[in-house]
C-alpha positions as CSV (number, residue, x, y, z in Angstrom):
1,M,58.5,71.9,99.2
2,A,57.6,74.5,101.8
3,F,60.0,77.4,99.8
4,R,57.7,77.2,97.0
5,K,54.7,78.4,98.9
6,L,56.4,81.6,100.0
7,P,56.4,84.9,98.3
8,V,59.9,85.8,96.6
9,E,60.2,88.8,98.8
10,M,60.4,86.7,101.8
11,L,62.8,84.4,100.1
12,E,64.9,87.4,99.5
13,N,64.7,88.5,102.8
14,V,65.8,84.9,104.2
15,A,68.6,85.1,101.7
16,S,69.8,88.6,102.9
17,Y,70.5,87.2,106.4
18,L,73.0,84.6,105.0
19,T,76.3,86.4,105.9
20,D,78.6,83.5,104.3
21,D,78.8,83.2,100.5
22,K,78.6,79.6,100.7
23,D,75.5,79.3,102.6
24,L,73.8,81.8,100.1
25,C,74.9,79.6,97.1
26,R,73.5,76.4,99.0
27,F,70.2,78.4,99.6
28,A,69.7,79.2,95.9
29,S,70.4,75.4,94.8
30,I,67.5,74.3,96.9
31,C,64.7,74.8,94.3
32,P,63.9,76.9,91.3
33,E,62.2,79.4,93.6
34,T,65.3,80.2,95.8
35,Y,67.4,80.1,92.5
36,A,65.3,82.9,91.5
37,A,65.0,84.9,94.6
38,V,68.6,85.3,94.6
39,H,69.8,85.4,91.0
40,S,67.0,86.8,89.0
41,N,67.6,90.4,87.2
42,Q,64.8,91.5,89.7
43,S,66.2,90.3,93.1
44,G,67.8,92.9,95.1
45,V,70.0,90.2,97.1
46,W,73.2,90.9,95.3
47,R,72.8,94.7,95.3
48,T,72.2,94.4,99.2
49,R,75.0,91.9,99.3
50,F,77.4,94.0,97.3
51,A,76.8,97.3,99.3
52,F,77.3,95.2,102.6
53,K,81.1,94.6,101.5
54,Y,81.8,97.2,98.8
55,D,80.8,100.7,97.9
56,S,78.7,100.6,95.0
57,P,79.7,101.9,91.6
58,L,76.9,103.8,89.9
59,G,74.7,102.5,87.2
60,K,75.3,98.9,87.7
61,T,72.7,96.3,87.3
62,A,72.1,93.6,89.8
63,P,73.8,90.6,87.5
64,E,76.5,93.2,86.8
65,L,77.1,93.6,90.5
66,K,76.9,89.8,91.4
67,K,79.5,89.3,88.6
68,I,81.9,92.2,90.1
69,Y,81.0,90.7,93.4
70,T,82.3,87.1,92.8
71,T,85.5,88.3,90.8
72,R,86.6,90.3,93.4
73,C,85.9,87.6,96.0
74,T,87.7,85.0,94.1
75,I,90.9,87.1,93.1
76,L,91.4,88.8,96.6
77,N,91.2,85.9,98.4
78,K,93.9,84.2,96.9
79,Q,97.2,84.7,98.1
80,V,98.6,86.8,95.1
81,L,102.6,87.1,95.4
82,F,103.5,90.3,93.9
83,Y,106.9,90.7,92.1
84,H,107.0,93.1,89.0
85,G,103.2,93.1,88.4
86,R,103.5,91.6,85.0
87,S,102.0,87.9,85.8
88,S,98.3,87.4,84.7
89,E,97.4,86.5,88.2
90,E,99.0,89.9,89.7
91,Q,97.3,92.0,86.9
92,K,94.0,90.8,87.4
93,C,94.5,91.6,91.0
94,L,95.9,95.1,90.3
95,R,92.9,96.0,88.1
96,I,90.5,95.0,90.7
97,I,92.5,97.2,93.4
98,R,92.3,100.1,90.9
99,D,88.6,99.9,90.7
100,L,88.3,99.7,94.4
101,V,90.2,102.8,94.6
102,I,88.3,104.4,91.9
103,D,85.0,103.6,93.5
104,S,85.9,104.5,97.1
105,F,83.6,106.3,98.9
106,S,80.8,106.5,95.8
107,N,77.9,105.6,98.3
108,G,78.0,108.7,100.1
109,R,77.8,106.8,103.7
110,R,78.4,108.6,106.9
111,G,79.6,107.2,110.0
112,A,78.3,107.9,113.4
113,S,80.3,111.1,114.1
114,G,79.2,112.5,110.3
115,E,82.6,111.4,108.7
116,S,82.6,109.6,105.2
117,V,83.2,106.1,105.5
118,S,84.1,103.6,102.6
119,N,83.8,99.6,102.7
120,N,86.1,99.8,99.7
121,I,88.8,101.4,102.2
122,T,88.2,98.7,104.6
123,C,88.6,96.2,102.1
124,L,91.7,97.5,100.8
125,R,93.5,98.0,104.0
126,Y,92.7,94.4,104.8
127,F,94.2,93.1,101.8
128,V,97.2,95.3,102.2
129,R,97.7,93.5,105.7
130,R,97.5,89.9,104.5
131,S,99.5,90.5,101.1
132,N,103.1,91.4,100.0
133,L,101.9,94.4,98.2
134,L,103.9,97.1,99.7
135,Q,106.9,94.6,101.1
136,S,107.3,94.4,97.4
137,V,108.4,98.0,96.7
138,F,111.7,97.5,95.0
139,G,112.1,94.6,97.0
140,W,113.3,92.1,94.3
141,P,116.8,92.0,92.5
142,S,116.8,93.8,89.6
143,S,115.8,92.4,86.4
144,K,115.4,93.2,82.6
145,Y,111.9,93.6,83.3
146,K,110.6,97.3,84.6
147,S,107.8,96.9,87.2
148,N,104.4,97.1,85.7
149,N,103.1,100.8,86.3
150,L,100.0,100.1,87.5
151,L,101.6,98.0,90.3
152,Q,103.8,101.1,91.1
153,V,100.9,103.5,91.0
154,I,98.7,101.5,93.6
155,Q,102.1,101.1,95.8
156,L,102.5,105.2,95.6
157,L,98.7,105.4,96.7
158,F,99.0,103.1,99.7
159,M,102.4,104.8,100.9
160,H,100.6,105.8,104.0
161,W,99.8,102.3,105.2
162,S,103.3,101.2,104.6
163,L,104.3,104.0,107.3
164,E,102.4,102.3,109.8
165,F,104.5,100.6,112.4
166,S,102.0,97.8,113.2
167,L,102.4,96.7,109.5
168,D,106.2,96.0,109.9
169,C,106.9,96.9,106.4
170,P,110.5,96.6,105.7
171,T,112.3,99.2,103.2
172,Y,114.3,97.6,100.3
173,G,116.3,99.5,97.5
174,F,117.0,102.4,99.7
175,P,120.5,103.0,98.0
176,N,118.7,103.3,94.5
177,S,115.8,105.5,95.7
178,Q,118.6,107.7,97.3
179,R,120.5,108.0,94.0
180,A,117.1,108.7,92.2
181,V,116.0,111.6,94.8
182,Y,119.3,113.4,94.2
183,S,119.7,112.8,90.4
184,H,119.5,115.6,87.8
185,P,116.2,116.6,86.5
186,N,117.3,115.8,82.8
187,E,118.1,112.4,83.8
188,L,115.0,111.6,85.9
189,P,112.2,114.1,85.0
190,M,109.1,114.1,86.9
191,F,106.7,114.5,84.3
192,G,106.5,113.3,80.4
193,D,106.0,115.5,77.3
194,Y,103.7,118.4,77.9
195,K,103.5,117.0,81.6
196,L,100.5,114.2,80.3
197,D,102.5,111.5,82.1
198,V,103.7,111.5,85.7
199,N,106.9,109.7,86.5
200,I,105.6,107.4,89.1
201,E,109.0,105.2,89.6
202,L,110.5,108.5,90.9
203,L,107.8,109.4,93.0
204,L,108.0,105.9,94.4
205,H,111.5,106.4,94.8
206,I,110.8,109.7,96.9
207,A,108.1,108.0,99.1
208,N,110.5,104.9,99.7
209,F,113.6,107.5,100.5
210,F,111.4,109.1,103.3
211,K,109.8,105.7,104.4
212,Y,113.3,105.0,105.2
213,H,113.9,108.1,107.1
214,L,110.6,107.5,108.8
215,T,110.3,104.3,110.3
216,S,114.1,103.3,110.5
217,E,115.0,103.6,114.2
218,E,118.6,102.5,113.2
219,E,118.7,105.6,110.9
220,A,117.4,107.9,113.9
221,T,116.6,110.8,111.8
222,L,113.1,111.2,111.4
223,F,112.0,108.2,113.3
224,Y,111.4,109.4,117.0
225,P,109.9,112.5,115.8
226,F,107.3,110.6,113.5
227,K,106.8,108.1,116.4
228,D,105.7,110.6,118.8
229,L,103.1,112.0,116.6
230,A,99.3,111.4,117.0
231,A,97.7,109.0,114.6
232,D,95.7,112.0,113.0
233,Q,99.2,114.0,112.6
234,K,100.7,111.2,110.6
235,P,99.7,110.4,106.7
236,R,96.1,109.2,106.4
237,T,94.1,107.7,103.8
238,W,91.9,109.9,101.5
239,K,88.5,110.9,103.1
240,S,86.3,111.5,99.9
241,R,85.5,110.0,96.3
242,I,88.5,110.9,94.1
243,G,87.5,113.3,91.1
244,Q,89.3,114.3,88.1
245,G,90.7,117.8,87.4
246,L,91.7,120.8,89.5
247,S,90.4,120.4,93.2
248,E,91.3,122.6,95.9
249,I,93.3,120.7,98.6
250,G,93.7,121.1,102.4
251,S,95.5,123.9,103.9
252,T,97.5,122.7,107.0
253,W,100.6,120.3,106.2
254,K,103.5,118.7,107.8
255,G,106.5,117.4,106.1
256,S,110.4,117.2,105.8
257,Y,113.0,117.8,102.9
258,A,116.5,116.4,102.9
259,Y,119.7,117.6,101.1
260,L,123.5,116.6,100.8
261,H,125.5,119.3,102.6
262,D,128.3,118.9,100.1
263,A,127.7,119.4,96.4
264,N,130.7,116.8,95.9
265,L,128.5,114.3,97.5
266,V,125.7,114.9,95.0
267,E,128.0,114.2,92.2
268,N,129.5,111.2,93.8
269,I,126.2,109.9,94.2
270,R,125.1,110.3,90.6
271,S,128.2,109.0,89.2
272,A,128.4,105.8,91.7
273,V,126.9,102.3,90.4
274,P,123.6,102.3,91.4
275,G,122.9,100.4,94.8
276,S,126.6,100.5,95.7
277,G,126.3,102.4,98.8
278,I,124.3,104.8,101.2
279,F,125.5,108.5,101.6
280,T,124.6,110.4,104.9
281,D,121.7,112.6,104.2
282,S,121.2,115.9,106.0
283,I,117.6,116.6,107.5
284,D,116.9,119.1,109.7
285,Y,114.8,116.7,112.3
286,Q,115.8,118.6,115.6
287,D,113.1,121.0,115.1
288,G,110.6,118.6,114.2
289,F,108.4,118.4,111.0
290,Q,108.2,121.6,108.7
291,T,104.6,123.1,108.9
292,L,103.0,124.5,105.7
293,K,99.7,126.4,105.6
294,L,98.2,127.5,102.4
295,D,95.6,130.1,101.5
296,F,93.7,129.4,98.5
297,N,91.5,132.6,98.9
298,Q,92.1,134.2,95.4
299,A,91.3,137.4,96.7
300,N,94.7,137.1,98.5
301,C,96.6,135.8,95.5
302,K,96.9,138.8,93.0
303,A,100.2,137.9,91.6
304,W,102.4,135.5,90.1
305,P,105.5,137.2,89.2
306,R,107.5,136.3,85.7
307,D,110.7,135.5,87.6
308,F,109.1,132.6,89.4
309,E,107.4,131.4,86.4
310,K,110.6,131.4,84.5
311,H,112.1,128.9,87.3
312,L,109.1,126.9,87.8
313,D,107.0,126.6,84.6
314,A,104.2,126.5,87.0
315,L,101.2,127.6,84.7
316,P,99.6,124.8,82.7
317,S,99.8,124.9,78.6
318,A,96.3,124.7,76.7
319,L,97.2,121.3,75.8
320,L,97.5,120.2,79.4
321,S,94.3,122.0,80.4
322,T,92.4,120.3,77.4
323,F,93.4,116.7,78.4
324,V,92.6,117.3,82.2
325,E,89.4,119.3,82.1
326,G,88.1,118.2,78.9
327,H,87.0,121.5,77.6
328,A,88.1,122.6,74.1
329,Y,91.4,123.7,73.2
330,K,91.7,127.2,74.9
331,R,93.8,129.4,76.8
332,P,94.1,128.3,80.3
333,R,91.9,130.3,83.0
334,R,92.5,130.6,86.7
335,G,90.0,129.2,89.1
336,R,88.9,126.8,86.1
337,D,92.5,125.4,85.2
338,Y,94.5,126.7,87.8
339,L,94.6,127.8,91.5
340,L,97.1,130.4,92.8
341,F,98.0,130.2,96.5
342,T,100.1,131.7,99.1
343,G,101.4,130.4,102.3
344,T,103.1,130.2,105.4
345,G,105.4,127.7,107.6
346,I,108.1,127.1,109.9
347,D,111.4,125.3,108.9
348,A,113.6,126.2,111.8
349,E,112.4,129.8,111.1
350,P,109.4,131.4,109.7
351,F,108.8,131.4,105.8
352,R,106.4,132.3,103.0
353,C,105.5,130.8,99.8
354,S,103.3,131.6,96.8
355,G,102.6,128.7,94.2
356,V,100.3,127.3,91.5
357,L,98.2,123.9,91.7
358,H,96.7,122.6,88.6
359,G,95.4,119.0,87.5
360,L,96.7,116.3,85.8
361,P,95.5,113.6,83.4
362,K,94.6,110.3,85.2
363,Q,97.4,107.9,85.5
364,E,96.3,104.2,85.0
365,Y,92.9,105.2,84.5
366,I,92.8,106.7,88.0
367,P,91.8,110.6,88.4
368,G,92.7,113.0,90.9
369,W,96.5,113.8,90.4
370,Q,97.9,117.2,90.7
371,R,100.7,119.4,90.1
372,I,102.0,121.8,92.6
373,T,104.8,124.2,92.4
374,M,105.6,126.9,94.9
375,M,108.5,129.3,95.5
376,K,109.3,129.3,99.2
377,Y,111.3,132.5,100.6
378,F,112.4,133.5,104.2
379,D,112.1,137.2,103.5
380,L,109.8,139.3,101.2
381,P,110.6,139.6,97.5
382,T,112.8,142.7,97.0
383,P,111.9,144.9,94.2
384,P,114.6,146.7,92.1
385,S,115.0,150.5,93.1
386,S,112.8,151.6,90.3
387,S,109.5,153.8,90.1
388,V,108.4,151.7,87.4
389,Y,108.2,148.6,89.3
390,A,106.8,150.6,92.5
391,T,103.6,151.3,90.4
392,A,102.9,147.5,89.8
393,L,103.1,146.5,93.2
394,N,100.1,144.9,94.7
395,P,98.5,146.7,97.7
396,I,97.2,143.6,99.0
397,R,100.3,141.8,99.1
398,P,103.3,144.2,99.5
399,G,106.3,143.2,97.3
400,W,104.2,141.3,94.6
401,V,103.6,142.3,91.1
402,A,99.9,143.0,90.3
403,Y,98.2,141.3,87.2
404,G,94.9,140.3,86.0
405,L,93.2,136.9,86.4
406,D,94.9,135.4,83.7
407,G,98.2,137.2,83.3
408,M,101.6,137.7,85.2
409,G,103.5,140.8,86.4
410,G,106.1,142.3,84.2
411,S,108.3,143.5,86.5
412,S,111.1,141.6,87.9
413,I,112.2,140.5,91.6
414,D,115.6,140.6,92.8
415,M,116.5,136.9,93.6
416,S,120.2,137.3,93.9
417,G,120.1,136.3,97.7
418,N,120.2,133.0,98.9
419,N,116.6,133.1,100.3
420,Y,114.5,131.4,97.2
421,W,113.9,127.7,97.0
422,A,111.8,126.3,94.2
423,Y,109.4,123.1,95.0
424,E,107.9,121.0,92.1
425,G,105.8,118.0,93.2
426,V,102.5,116.1,92.8
427,V,99.6,115.8,94.8
428,L,98.4,112.0,95.1
429,P,94.9,111.5,94.6
430,G,92.6,112.1,97.5
431,G,94.7,115.3,98.1
432,M,96.3,113.9,101.5
433,M,99.8,113.7,100.4
434,M,102.4,115.3,97.8
435,L,105.9,114.3,97.0
436,G,108.3,116.2,94.9
437,R,111.7,117.8,94.5
438,W,113.3,121.2,95.8
439,W,116.1,123.0,94.2
440,S,117.7,126.2,94.3
441,P,116.9,128.9,91.5
442,L,120.2,130.3,91.5
443,D,121.9,126.9,91.0
444,N,123.8,126.4,87.8
445,Q,120.9,124.7,85.6
446,S,123.3,122.3,83.8
447,E,124.7,121.0,87.1
448,R,121.7,121.4,89.3
449,L,123.8,120.3,92.7
450,S,121.6,122.1,95.2
451,I,118.6,119.7,95.2
452,G,116.9,116.9,97.1
453,P,113.3,115.6,97.8
454,F,110.4,116.7,99.8
455,I,107.3,115.4,101.2
456,F,104.2,116.6,102.9
457,W,100.9,115.3,104.2
458,N,97.6,116.8,105.4
459,V,96.7,117.3,108.9
460,P,93.8,118.4,110.6
461,E,94.3,122.3,111.2
462,Q,93.8,122.4,114.9
463,D,96.2,119.4,115.7
464,M,99.0,121.5,113.8
465,L,98.1,124.5,115.7
466,E,98.4,122.5,119.1
467,S,101.6,120.8,118.0
């Protein structure tokens, strides 16, 4: 046969032009020479084919890539129906999706305009559009089985796609999500013991809550302001490979928060039968979205007041830092284990904030989770009238207590006015969205009635300045 006379390099070149997988298999079955050109350990056919469709994971041999490629194509091309993520077919598919997330942007490829591009992201977006993965968020009647945690992690990571109007993704279970976002932190804490585990279901309820307000025209709260935003001012996919541990996030953000205007409503929603009805949320949408600009220049962050730490418990523990960063058990250090930041923004009127960012352990083997805490205020912190406090003031940031790189100021801040709002949330892997809770530090902690959810998403700096 003629193929037997051709050099193996030419046969590999011929195989590379066969874009259909079935055609490649037929070509390989022609004779031993074509089979070897496609399937031998030395062949570059599968490596080239893999890189054409996916981002190549590092350190994989050609046979390993072939196995991964065929498994992915087989599972992803099936019409897997997602319920609670507990069937064997669902779990196989979820593990593949998880690997695509972890390996995204691993090739370091650049587009025509210099931006990073990822075949995995293209593949994931195509899968989302043709599956019920996002339509199944709280979409099934309650059962005795809790949804698979990996399913909820992936649904949370893909929330930005559920906000695309072209996807026409309905919102289910809003009454339950509404109840969850106003729940007492003791009932639904955001983190497990030592902050090693993230309450993914709570974050998914917060995401589902805001999805309803952002995409429901009937609700008419955030729908029109969100619809009028330019594409690059809406939530977007992560833009680079997801790494583990502490990582500085973008500086400019848009977002919103919600609250119930009457404390009695908070008590009512907590005591109501789950899913029994919808309460009216208060969202200050007339002024558009809240803006936030963060400054991670550590030279400008000389203080973290003890009063803020008392309410936020913001600094990571030695145990948590050990789990996240992988170093020996030692005292957390600024710059290595956490970052301080300051910020400014507009929420009907200008505000300032100061906070802490630190890494979190992997969730379902996916890296890149971070905890963010901040104290938001509308007036500069007021020091008590004492000469002791005055000597400790930071000359760079008036009103802040000066301290070393690893310590906190010992003086107190007068927080008696209704000008302080505590925020605690999670920055999702990729650093493009954060979700969490706000509350009043002056609120009775046993009741915690002044509380609600918040959302921020990263936007290009110039776009925010022009909006």
